[in-house]
C-alpha positions as CSV (number, residue, x, y, z in Angstrom):
1,M,0.0,0.0,0.0
2,P,1.6,3.4,-1.0
3,E,2.1,5.9,1.7
4,G,0.3,9.2,1.7
5,R,-0.6,12.2,3.9
6,G,-3.0,11.1,6.6
7,R,-2.1,7.4,6.4
8,L,-1.8,5.7,9.8
9,I,1.4,3.5,10.1
10,A,1.3,0.5,12.5
11,G,-1.8,1.9,14.1
12,Q,0.1,4.7,15.8
13,Y,2.0,7.1,13.5
14,R,0.0,9.3,11.2
15,L,1.9,10.8,8.2
16,V,1.8,14.6,8.0
17,E,4.3,15.7,5.3
18,E,7.1,14.2,3.2
19,I,10.4,15.8,4.2
20,G,13.0,13.8,2.4
21,R,13.3,11.2,-0.4
22,G,16.1,9.2,-2.0
23,G,16.5,6.2,-4.3
24,F,15.2,3.7,-1.7
25,A,14.0,5.7,1.2
26,V,11.5,8.3,2.0
27,V,11.1,10.2,5.3
28,W,7.9,11.7,6.6
29,R,7.1,14.0,9.5
30,A,4.5,12.0,11.4
31,R,2.4,12.4,14.5
32,D,2.6,9.8,17.3
33,E,-1.0,9.6,18.2
34,R,-0.4,7.7,21.4
35,L,2.3,10.0,22.9
36,H,1.2,13.1,21.1
37,R,4.6,14.1,19.7
38,D,6.1,14.7,16.2
39,V,8.4,11.9,14.9
40,A,10.3,11.2,11.8
41,A,9.1,8.1,10.0
42,K,11.6,6.6,7.5
43,R,10.3,4.0,5.1
44,L,12.9,1.9,3.3
45,F,11.6,0.3,0.1
46,L,12.6,-1.6,-3.0
47,P,10.9,-1.7,-6.4
48,A,8.1,-4.2,-6.8
49,Y,10.3,-6.4,-9.1
50,S,13.0,-6.9,-6.3
51,T,13.9,-10.4,-5.4
52,V,13.2,-12.1,-2.1
53,E,16.9,-12.0,-1.2
54,Q,17.0,-8.2,-1.8
55,R,13.9,-7.7,0.4
56,S,15.4,-9.8,3.1
57,E,18.7,-7.8,2.9
58,Q,16.7,-4.6,3.1
59,R,15.0,-5.7,6.3
60,R,18.3,-6.8,7.8
61,R,19.8,-3.4,6.9
62,T,16.8,-1.6,8.5
63,L,17.3,-3.4,11.7
64,Q,21.1,-2.8,11.5
65,E,20.5,1.0,11.2
66,A,18.1,0.9,14.2
67,R,20.4,-1.2,16.3
68,S,23.4,1.0,15.5
69,A,21.7,4.2,16.5
70,A,19.9,2.7,19.5
71,R,23.3,1.8,21.0
72,L,24.1,5.5,21.3
73,D,22.7,7.9,23.8
74,H,24.1,11.2,22.7
75,P,22.6,14.6,21.8
76,G,24.5,14.5,18.5
77,V,22.9,11.3,17.3
78,V,19.3,11.0,16.1
79,T,17.3,8.9,18.6
80,V,15.5,5.8,17.3
81,H,12.1,5.2,19.0
82,D,10.8,2.2,17.2
83,V,11.0,-0.2,14.2
84,V,7.7,-1.2,12.7
85,E,6.3,-3.0,9.7
86,D,3.4,-1.8,7.8
87,G,2.4,-3.6,4.6
88,D,5.5,-5.0,2.9
89,D,8.0,-2.3,4.0
90,P,9.8,-1.7,7.3
91,W,9.7,1.8,8.9
92,I,12.1,3.3,11.4
93,I,10.5,5.8,13.8
94,M,13.0,8.4,14.9
95,E,13.3,11.7,16.8
96,Y,12.1,14.6,14.6
97,V,14.8,17.2,14.2
98,D,13.4,20.5,13.1
99,G,16.2,21.8,11.0
100,R,18.0,21.3,7.7
101,S,21.0,19.5,6.5
102,L,24.5,21.0,6.2
103,G,24.5,20.2,2.5
104,E,21.2,22.1,1.9
105,L,22.4,25.0,4.0
106,V,25.6,25.5,2.1
107,R,23.9,24.9,-1.3
108,T,21.4,27.6,-0.5
109,H,23.4,30.2,1.5
110,G,27.0,29.5,0.5
111,P,30.1,28.5,2.6
112,L,30.2,29.1,6.3
113,P,32.9,30.9,8.3
114,P,35.7,28.8,9.7
115,E,34.6,29.4,13.3
116,R,31.1,28.1,12.7
117,V,32.5,25.1,10.8
118,A,34.8,24.3,13.7
119,D,31.8,24.4,16.1
120,I,29.9,22.0,13.8
121,G,33.0,19.8,13.5
122,L,33.4,19.7,17.3
123,Q,29.8,18.5,17.8
124,L,30.1,15.9,15.0
125,L,33.4,14.7,16.4
126,D,31.9,14.3,19.9
127,A,29.1,12.2,18.4
128,L,31.6,10.0,16.4
129,R,33.7,9.5,19.5
130,A,30.7,8.3,21.4
131,A,29.9,5.9,18.5
132,H,33.4,4.6,18.3
133,R,33.5,4.0,22.1
134,A,30.3,1.9,21.6
135,G,32.0,-0.1,18.8
136,V,30.0,1.6,16.0
137,L,31.6,3.0,12.8
138,H,29.3,5.4,10.9
139,R,30.9,4.9,7.4
140,D,28.8,7.6,5.7
141,V,29.6,10.9,7.3
142,K,28.8,13.6,4.7
143,P,27.0,17.0,4.6
144,G,23.7,15.4,3.7
145,N,23.7,13.4,6.9
146,V,24.5,16.3,9.2
147,L,21.3,18.0,10.6
148,L,21.5,21.6,12.0
149,A,18.7,22.7,14.3
150,G,19.7,26.1,15.8
151,R,23.1,25.5,17.4
152,R,22.5,21.8,17.8
153,V,24.3,19.5,15.3
154,V,23.0,16.0,14.8
155,L,24.5,13.1,12.9
156,G,21.9,11.0,11.2
157,D,21.5,8.0,8.9
158,F,23.4,5.0,10.4
159,G,22.2,2.8,7.6
160,L,25.8,1.9,6.6
161,A,27.1,1.7,10.1
162,T,28.9,-1.4,11.3
163,V,28.8,-2.7,14.9
164,E,31.7,-4.5,16.4
165,G,30.8,-8.2,16.7
166,D,27.9,-8.0,14.2
167,P,28.1,-9.3,10.7
168,V,28.7,-6.7,8.0
169,L,25.5,-6.3,6.0
170,T,26.9,-5.3,2.6
171,Q,26.9,-6.8,-0.8
172,S,30.2,-8.6,-1.3
173,G,33.0,-6.2,-2.1
174,V,30.9,-3.1,-2.8
175,V,32.4,0.2,-1.7
176,M,29.4,1.8,0.0
177,G,28.8,5.4,1.1
178,A,29.0,8.8,-0.8
179,P,32.2,8.5,-3.0
180,A,33.2,12.1,-2.5
181,Y,33.5,11.6,1.3
182,L,35.1,8.1,1.4
183,A,38.5,7.7,3.0
184,P,41.3,6.4,0.7
185,E,41.5,3.0,2.4
186,R,37.7,2.5,1.8
187,A,38.1,3.7,-1.8
188,R,40.7,0.9,-2.2
189,G,38.1,-1.6,-0.9
190,E,39.7,-2.0,2.5
191,P,37.7,-2.2,5.7
192,A,36.6,0.9,7.5
193,V,38.4,2.0,10.7
194,A,37.7,4.8,13.2
195,A,40.2,7.0,11.2
196,S,38.0,6.5,8.1
197,D,35.1,8.4,9.9
198,L,37.6,11.1,10.8
199,W,38.6,11.5,7.1
200,S,35.0,11.9,6.2
201,L,34.6,14.5,8.9
202,G,37.5,16.4,7.4
203,A,36.0,16.2,3.9
204,T,32.6,17.4,5.3
205,M,34.2,20.4,7.0
206,F,36.1,21.2,3.8
207,Y,32.8,21.3,2.0
208,A,31.2,23.5,4.6
209,V,34.0,26.1,4.6
210,E,34.8,26.1,0.9
211,G,31.4,25.3,-0.7
212,R,32.8,22.5,-2.7
213,R,34.2,19.0,-2.2
214,P,37.9,18.4,-1.7
215,F,38.0,15.9,-4.5
216,A,35.9,16.5,-7.6
217,G,35.1,14.3,-10.6
218,G,32.3,13.7,-13.1
219,N,31.7,10.2,-11.8
220,P,32.6,8.1,-8.7
221,N,35.4,6.3,-10.5
222,A,37.0,9.6,-11.2
223,V,36.4,10.9,-7.6
224,L,37.8,7.8,-6.0
225,H,40.8,7.9,-8.3
226,S,41.4,11.5,-7.1
227,I,41.0,10.5,-3.4
228,I,43.6,7.7,-3.8
229,T,46.2,9.5,-5.9
230,E,45.8,13.2,-5.6
231,D,46.1,15.9,-2.9
232,P,42.9,17.7,-1.9
233,A,42.0,20.9,-3.7
234,P,43.3,24.1,-2.1
235,A,41.2,25.5,0.8
236,P,41.7,29.3,0.5
237,H,38.9,30.2,2.8
238,A,39.6,27.7,5.6
239,G,41.9,30.2,7.5
240,P,42.7,28.7,11.0
241,L,40.8,25.6,10.0
242,G,43.4,24.7,7.4
243,P,45.7,22.6,9.7
244,V,42.7,20.5,10.8
245,L,41.7,19.8,7.3
246,D,45.3,19.0,6.3
247,G,45.7,16.7,9.3
248,L,42.4,14.8,8.7
249,L,42.8,14.4,4.9
250,R,46.0,12.5,4.9
251,K,46.1,9.4,2.7
252,D,47.5,7.0,5.4
253,A,45.1,6.4,8.2
254,G,48.0,6.1,10.6
255,D,49.2,9.6,9.8
256,R,45.8,11.3,10.3
257,L,45.1,13.5,13.2
258,G,43.6,11.6,16.1
259,A,40.3,12.4,17.8
260,D,42.0,14.2,20.8
261,A,44.2,16.4,18.7
262,T,41.4,17.2,16.3
263,A,39.2,18.2,19.2
264,A,41.8,20.5,20.6
265,L,42.4,22.3,17.3
266,L,38.7,22.6,16.6
267,A,38.1,24.1,20.0
268,A,40.8,26.7,19.5
269,V,39.2,27.7,16.2
270,A,35.7,27.7,17.5
271,D,36.7,29.9,20.4
272,Q,37.7,32.7,17.9
273,A,34.0,33.1,17.1
274,G,33.5,35.5,20.0
275,S,36.7,37.4,19.5
276,A,36.7,41.0,18.2
277,G,38.1,42.3,15.0
278,R,37.0,39.5,12.7
279,T,37.1,40.9,9.1
280,G,37.0,39.8,5.5
281,R,35.1,36.8,4.3
282,A,34.6,35.2,7.7
283,G,33.1,38.4,9.1
284,Q,30.9,38.9,6.2
285,A,29.7,35.3,6.2
286,A,29.0,35.4,10.0
287,G,25.7,37.1,9.4
288,R,24.5,34.1,7.3
289,S,25.9,31.3,9.6
290,A,22.6,31.0,11.5
291,E,20.5,28.3,9.9
292,P,17.3,29.5,8.4
293,G,14.3,27.6,9.6
294,G,13.2,24.5,7.7
295,H,11.6,21.1,8.1
296,G,13.1,18.1,9.3
297,T,15.5,15.7,7.8
298,D,17.9,16.2,5.0
299,P,17.8,14.7,1.5
300,P,19.5,11.3,1.4
301,A,22.5,12.5,-0.5
302,D,24.1,15.9,-0.9
303,G,25.3,18.2,-3.6
304,T,27.8,21.0,-3.4
305,G,27.2,24.7,-3.1
306,P,28.4,27.7,-5.0
307,A,32.1,27.5,-5.7
308,P,34.3,30.4,-4.5
309,A,35.9,32.6,-7.1
310,G,39.2,31.5,-8.6
311,P,40.3,28.4,-10.4
312,L,40.1,24.9,-9.1
313,R,43.2,23.0,-10.1
314,P,43.7,19.3,-10.1
315,G,46.0,17.8,-7.4
316,R,49.2,15.9,-7.9
317,A,49.4,12.3,-8.7
318,G,50.2,10.0,-5.9
319,P,52.9,7.3,-5.8
320,G,52.3,3.9,-7.4
321,A,49.4,2.0,-8.6
322,R,46.2,2.0,-6.6
323,T,43.2,-0.4,-6.8
324,W,39.8,-0.6,-5.3
325,H,37.2,-3.3,-5.8
326,G,33.6,-3.7,-6.8
327,R,31.3,-6.5,-5.7
328,H,33.1,-9.3,-7.5
329,R,36.2,-7.9,-9.3
330,T,38.3,-4.8,-9.6
331,M,36.1,-1.8,-10.3
332,L,38.7,0.8,-10.9
333,I,42.4,0.3,-11.6
334,A,44.3,3.6,-11.6
335,A,47.2,3.7,-14.0
336,P,50.6,3.5,-12.3
337,V,52.4,6.8,-12.0
338,A,55.4,5.4,-13.8
339,A,53.2,4.5,-16.8
340,L,51.6,7.9,-16.7
341,A,54.9,9.6,-16.6
342,L,56.0,7.8,-19.8
343,A,52.6,8.4,-21.5
344,L,53.4,12.0,-22.5
345,L,51.6,14.0,-25.1
346,T,53.8,14.1,-28.2
347,V,52.0,17.0,-29.7
348,P,52.6,20.4,-28.0
349,H,49.9,22.8,-27.0
350,R,49.5,25.3,-29.8
351,T,47.0,27.3,-31.8
352,L,44.9,25.7,-34.5
353,D,47.0,24.4,-37.4
354,N,46.7,24.5,-41.2
355,A,44.8,21.2,-41.2
356,W,41.9,23.0,-39.5
357,R,42.3,26.1,-41.6
358,T,41.9,24.3,-44.9
359,R,38.4,23.1,-44.1
360,P,35.3,24.9,-45.4
361,R,34.4,27.7,-43.2
362,P,30.7,28.5,-43.1
363,R,29.4,31.6,-41.3
364,P,30.6,31.7,-37.7
365,A,28.1,31.0,-34.9
366,S,26.4,33.9,-33.3
367,T,24.4,33.5,-30.1
368,V,23.4,35.3,-26.9
369,P,22.4,32.6,-24.4
370,R,19.4,33.3,-22.3
371,L,18.2,31.2,-19.3
372,L,15.0,29.7,-20.4
373,A,14.0,27.6,-17.5
374,T,15.2,25.8,-14.4
375,L,14.1,22.2,-13.5
376,P,14.6,21.2,-9.8
377,A,15.8,17.6,-10.1
378,G,15.6,16.2,-6.7
379,P,17.7,16.6,-3.6
380,S,21.2,15.6,-4.9
381,E,23.9,16.2,-7.5
382,I,22.9,15.6,-11.2
383,Y,25.6,13.7,-13.1
384,T,24.0,13.2,-16.5
385,V,21.3,14.8,-18.8
386,A,20.2,13.6,-22.2
387,F,17.6,14.8,-24.7
388,S,15.3,12.3,-26.6
389,P,16.0,12.3,-30.4
390,D,12.7,14.2,-31.1
391,G,13.5,16.8,-28.5
392,R,10.3,16.3,-26.6
393,A,11.8,14.7,-23.4
394,L,14.8,15.2,-21.2
395,A,16.3,12.5,-18.9
396,A,18.5,13.2,-15.9
397,G,20.2,10.9,-13.4
398,G,22.2,11.7,-10.2
399,A,23.3,10.9,-6.7
400,D,19.8,10.0,-5.3
401,H,19.8,6.8,-7.5
402,A,16.9,8.0,-9.5
403,V,16.3,8.9,-13.2
404,R,13.8,11.6,-14.0
405,L,12.0,12.3,-17.2
406,W,10.6,15.7,-18.2
407,N,8.1,16.7,-21.0
408,L,9.8,19.7,-22.5
409,A,6.6,21.0,-24.0
410,D,5.3,22.1,-20.6
411,R,8.5,21.4,-18.6
412,R,6.6,18.9,-16.5
413,L,8.1,16.0,-14.6
414,T,6.4,13.0,-16.1
415,T,8.0,10.1,-14.3
416,T,10.8,9.1,-11.9
417,L,12.5,5.8,-12.6
418,T,13.9,3.8,-9.7
419,G,16.0,0.6,-10.0
420,H,19.6,1.6,-9.4
421,A,21.0,0.9,-6.0
422,Y,23.6,3.8,-6.2
423,D,24.4,7.0,-8.0
424,V,23.4,7.2,-11.7
425,F,26.2,8.6,-13.9
426,A,25.0,7.9,-17.5
427,A,21.8,8.2,-19.5
428,A,21.4,7.9,-23.3
429,F,18.5,7.5,-25.7
430,S,18.8,5.2,-28.7
431,P,18.7,7.0,-32.1
432,D,15.1,6.0,-32.7
433,G,14.1,7.1,-29.2
434,R,12.5,3.8,-28.4
435,T,15.0,2.9,-25.7
436,L,16.5,4.8,-22.7
437,A,19.7,3.3,-21.2
438,T,20.8,4.3,-17.7
439,A,23.8,3.1,-15.6
440,G,26.0,4.0,-12.7
441,Y,27.8,3.0,-9.6
442,D,25.9,-0.3,-9.0
443,G,27.3,-1.8,-12.3
444,R,23.9,-2.4,-13.8
445,V,22.8,-1.0,-17.2
446,L,19.0,-0.7,-17.2
447,L,17.1,-0.5,-20.5
448,W,13.7,1.3,-20.4
449,S,11.1,2.2,-23.0
450,G,11.8,5.6,-24.3
451,D,8.8,7.1,-22.5
452,G,9.9,5.5,-19.2
453,R,6.8,3.5,-18.8
454,A,8.4,0.1,-18.8
455,R,11.7,-1.5,-17.8
456,I,12.9,-3.7,-20.7
457,A,16.0,-5.4,-19.5
458,T,19.0,-5.4,-17.1
459,L,22.5,-5.7,-18.4
460,D,24.9,-6.7,-15.6
461,T,28.6,-5.8,-15.4
462,H,29.0,-8.0,-12.3
463,G,29.5,-5.1,-9.9
464,N,31.8,-2.9,-12.0
465,G,30.6,0.7,-12.1
466,V,29.6,2.4,-15.4
467,S,30.7,6.0,-16.1
468,A,29.3,6.5,-19.7
469,L,26.9,5.1,-22.2
470,T,26.7,5.6,-26.0
471,F,24.5,4.0,-28.7
472,S,25.9,3.2,-32.2
473,P,24.4,5.2,-35.0
474,D,22.1,2.4,-36.0
475,G,21.0,1.7,-32.4
476,A,22.0,-1.9,-32.5
477,V,24.9,-1.7,-30.1
478,L,25.3,0.0,-26.8
479,A,28.7,0.7,-25.3
480,S,29.3,1.1,-21.6
481,A,32.6,2.5,-20.1
482,G,33.8,1.7,-16.6
483,D,36.4,-0.9,-15.5
484,A,36.3,-1.8,-19.2
485,V,34.3,-0.9,-22.3
486,R,31.6,-3.5,-23.0
487,L,29.5,-3.8,-26.1
488,W,25.9,-4.9,-25.7
489,S,23.4,-6.1,-28.3
490,V,20.4,-3.9,-27.8
491,P,17.9,-6.2,-29.5
492,G,19.4,-9.3,-27.8
493,H,19.9,-7.7,-24.4
494,R,23.2,-9.4,-24.0
495,A,27.0,-8.7,-23.9
496,V,28.7,-9.3,-27.3
497,A,32.3,-8.1,-26.6
498,T,34.7,-6.5,-24.1
499,L,37.3,-4.3,-25.7
500,P,40.8,-5.5,-24.8
501,A,42.2,-2.5,-22.9
502,H,43.7,-4.6,-20.1
503,G,44.5,-2.8,-16.9
504,E,43.0,0.5,-17.9
505,S,40.0,2.2,-16.4
506,M,37.7,3.7,-19.0
507,F,35.9,6.9,-18.0
508,T,34.2,7.8,-21.3
509,A,33.1,6.5,-24.7
510,A,31.5,8.0,-27.8
511,F,30.3,6.5,-31.0
512,A,31.1,8.5,-34.2
513,P,28.0,9.8,-35.9
514,H,28.4,7.4,-38.8
515,G,29.7,3.8,-39.1
516,T,31.2,1.6,-36.4
517,T,33.9,3.8,-34.9
518,L,34.0,4.1,-31.2
519,A,36.3,6.5,-29.2
520,T,37.3,5.6,-25.7
521,A,39.4,7.4,-23.0
522,G,40.4,6.8,-19.5
523,T,43.7,6.6,-17.6
524,W,46.2,5.9,-20.4
525,A,45.1,6.8,-23.9
526,I,42.4,8.0,-26.3
527,R,41.7,5.2,-28.7
528,L,39.6,4.6,-31.8
529,W,38.0,1.2,-32.3
530,D,36.2,-0.4,-35.2
531,T,33.5,-2.2,-33.2
532,A,32.9,-4.6,-36.1
533,R,36.6,-5.7,-35.7
534,P,37.6,-4.5,-32.2
535,A,40.9,-6.5,-31.8
536,R,43.3,-3.7,-32.9
537,P,42.5,-0.2,-31.8
538,V,44.3,2.9,-33.0
539,T,45.8,5.2,-30.4
540,V,45.1,8.8,-31.0
541,T,47.3,10.0,-28.1
542,R,48.7,9.0,-24.8
543,L,47.5,10.9,-21.8
544,T,49.0,12.8,-18.9
545,S,45.6,13.7,-17.5
546,L,42.5,11.7,-17.1
547,V,39.9,12.3,-19.8
548,V,36.3,12.1,-18.6
549,G,34.4,14.1,-21.3
550,M,34.4,13.4,-25.0
551,A,32.3,14.1,-28.1
552,F,32.5,13.8,-31.9
553,S,31.6,16.7,-34.2
554,P,28.4,16.0,-36.2
555,D,30.4,15.3,-39.3
556,G,32.6,12.8,-37.4
557,R,35.9,14.6,-38.4
558,T,36.8,16.2,-35.1
559,L,37.0,14.6,-31.6
560,A,36.9,16.9,-28.6
561,A,38.3,15.5,-25.3
562,G,38.5,17.2,-21.9
563,G,39.8,16.1,-18.6
564,Y,41.4,16.7,-15.2
565,D,43.9,19.3,-16.4
566,G,41.0,21.7,-17.2
567,R,41.8,21.7,-20.9
568,V,39.7,20.6,-23.9
569,R,41.8,19.4,-26.9
570,L,40.6,18.9,-30.4
571,W,41.8,16.0,-32.6
572,D,41.5,15.3,-36.3
573,V,40.0,11.8,-36.4
574,A,41.5,10.9,-39.8
575,T,45.1,12.0,-39.1
576,H,45.1,11.8,-35.3
577,R,46.7,15.2,-35.2
578,M,45.9,17.7,-32.5
579,L,44.1,20.6,-34.1
580,G,44.2,22.9,-31.1
581,S,43.3,23.5,-27.5
582,L,40.6,25.7,-25.9
583,P,41.4,28.2,-23.2
584,D,41.9,26.6,-19.8
585,L,38.8,26.1,-17.7
586,P,38.7,26.7,-14.0
587,G,38.5,23.0,-13.0
588,R,38.2,19.5,-14.3
589,V,36.3,19.2,-17.6
590,N,33.4,16.8,-16.9
591,G,31.4,17.3,-20.1
592,V,31.7,18.4,-23.7
593,A,29.1,18.5,-26.4
594,F,28.8,19.8,-30.0
595,S,25.7,21.5,-31.3
596,P,23.9,19.5,-34.0
597,D,25.2,21.8,-36.7
598,G,28.8,21.6,-35.4
599,R,29.1,25.3,-34.9
600,I,29.2,25.5,-31.1
601,L,31.2,23.3,-28.6
602,A,29.9,23.5,-25.0
603,C,32.5,22.5,-22.3
604,A,31.8,22.2,-18.6
605,G,34.9,22.8,-16.4
606,G,34.6,23.4,-12.7
607,D,31.8,25.9,-12.2
608,T,32.0,27.3,-15.8
609,V,30.3,26.4,-19.1
610,L,32.3,27.7,-22.0
611,L,30.6,28.1,-25.4
612,W,33.3,27.9,-28.1
613,D,32.7,28.9,-31.8
614,A,34.1,25.8,-33.5
615,L,34.2,27.6,-36.9
616,A,35.8,31.0,-36.0
617,R,37.9,29.2,-33.3
618,R,37.2,31.7,-30.6
619,A,35.3,31.8,-27.3
620,L,31.7,33.0,-27.6
621,T,30.7,33.4,-24.0
622,T,30.5,31.6,-20.6
623,L,27.2,30.8,-19.0
624,P,26.4,32.3,-15.6
625,T,25.5,29.0,-14.0
626,R,25.8,30.3,-10.4
627,T,26.5,26.9,-9.1
628,G,29.4,24.7,-8.1
629,V,30.7,21.9,-10.3
630,V,28.9,21.5,-13.6
631,D,28.8,17.7,-14.4
632,S,26.9,17.5,-17.7
633,V,26.0,19.5,-20.9
634,A,23.7,18.4,-23.7
635,F,22.2,20.1,-26.8
636,A,18.6,19.6,-27.9
637,P,18.4,17.9,-31.3
638,D,17.5,21.2,-33.0
639,G,20.4,23.0,-31.3
640,R,18.1,25.7,-29.9
641,I,18.4,24.6,-26.3
642,L,21.4,23.7,-24.1
643,A,20.9,21.8,-20.9
644,T,23.4,22.1,-18.0
645,A,23.3,20.3,-14.7
646,G,25.6,19.7,-11.7
647,D,25.9,19.7,-8.0
648,D,23.1,22.1,-7.1
649,A,20.5,19.5,-8.3
650,I,19.0,22.0,-10.8
651,I,18.8,21.5,-14.6
652,R,19.2,24.8,-16.4
653,L,17.8,25.2,-20.0
654,W,19.5,27.9,-22.0
655,S,18.0,29.3,-25.2
656,L,20.7,29.8,-27.9
657,H,18.6,31.5,-30.5
């Protein structure tokens, strides 16, 4: 029986209003009609087609969350009152915290001053120390799980917690938790320790004071690679909080600040809040540090807030090869630094060469972008957007595990697709529009009818996350990029080949507009494959920076590739020569897209979307996205609309004509 306002749960708890929703959970403010108090009622659910084993695991996990929180009697931990079953789904009845999440606060009002963040960190640390003393590891500390109610700070959602002496209720080998806030040892697939929670605390405080995550990336594979191999991004606004962040975000758990030292440093910073003479950004931000009122519990996953001015540069590569594991096999294998050092670009950065100049040059593009509409897309970061071939629908997937479809005629949300267990990083329509493919962190590629009304098939990579999807021009083949590039028969709903790029993680793939050519990129090289005979690829270039965004021009003659160094390079597909490089963008390039007529190239780097005139070879403009990281860009089939989306959970539609 579906829940709804006014419904009575277990004969005692009447639902009042929905206050949070994620891929497999919904939280309501409810009224306890026996004790006459407000409570939070969290329903955990799975789709109707879930197996008996999945439902059994869900119930075990519900009890695990309740037991973990019930062991703790601390003001910084949400109190669990009851666990009940109503219909087929279990509900956790908890203390109702009348506040909002740290993630929501920063997204809405911007970064907080260091002194306020230190106070939040102190209270979270006290709750974590209480949990650790009780033998409980939280394993999912992140801004979306931190509730702020006045000056009280509460750590919620112990759904991934482990209790000393209890069996670990996780799927075999899966790295669980928000990727952006996972400690390096957990990103490598190693067990969590108390220091892992402290790392996540440091990453959460970094987000609160900077308005962005310490490790960015267009998909979890890229984020986890950064966590394992790179230094955190600079924290120019942390001020006195800087040493704490540096101490907590050390790669080696044994080198991290301990709880006692962290508490002492945070207390010293928090004590400055009352001191006189505070100036600059911290003083200006102090007026907004009090949390505006709001209901209840936070969304199940967080995004990131507005990025501060100035460029975000990638960190340095770490020493040696790193590995972390999916459910059954290696999910991401970062290239050894020695190999990356040898894999140098042989073509220097330069202006566009004669090969480009000799091409026909139609009239240059001319456009003045105008924000046409904004589509709120749930509570969490949006990683992917895709237009249907007829331009009537838009699909988007993100960190809340869901895929949403909009009717663009009236900009109405038509359906929300659930079926992924973790973040959704890729969505693509088949050329005929009859099939929508989605994929993400859980390693499953789901095929839906183009209108989203029916689920057609599940293609399983056996636990290996998927970063990108692309259909062949005839729609018969679907390529998925992740730990490998797999080719799937769309009519047969089965795998037909795995491209032999052994030992390389593949972050993106794109089919050429005509024929059977597929471009792939990841940790080592950009390659071109003939999918009809995939045994011998052609290497376009070796890489010194991960490439996570790639697109062919509509005529198939040019390949655009952007990556971690903030640069988009253009390659001649026939000769494999670099045609040129666009101006550096202020952050990692997560997405690139050509307009259907090939005149405009849109590039998302950091918090900026650059529109580049591909004919006149000059920048047209940058879009005022007013958000943090932009993860995805897509043109409508007629080229009149550009969609952008990222970590503020809003899709922006821009009119280009």
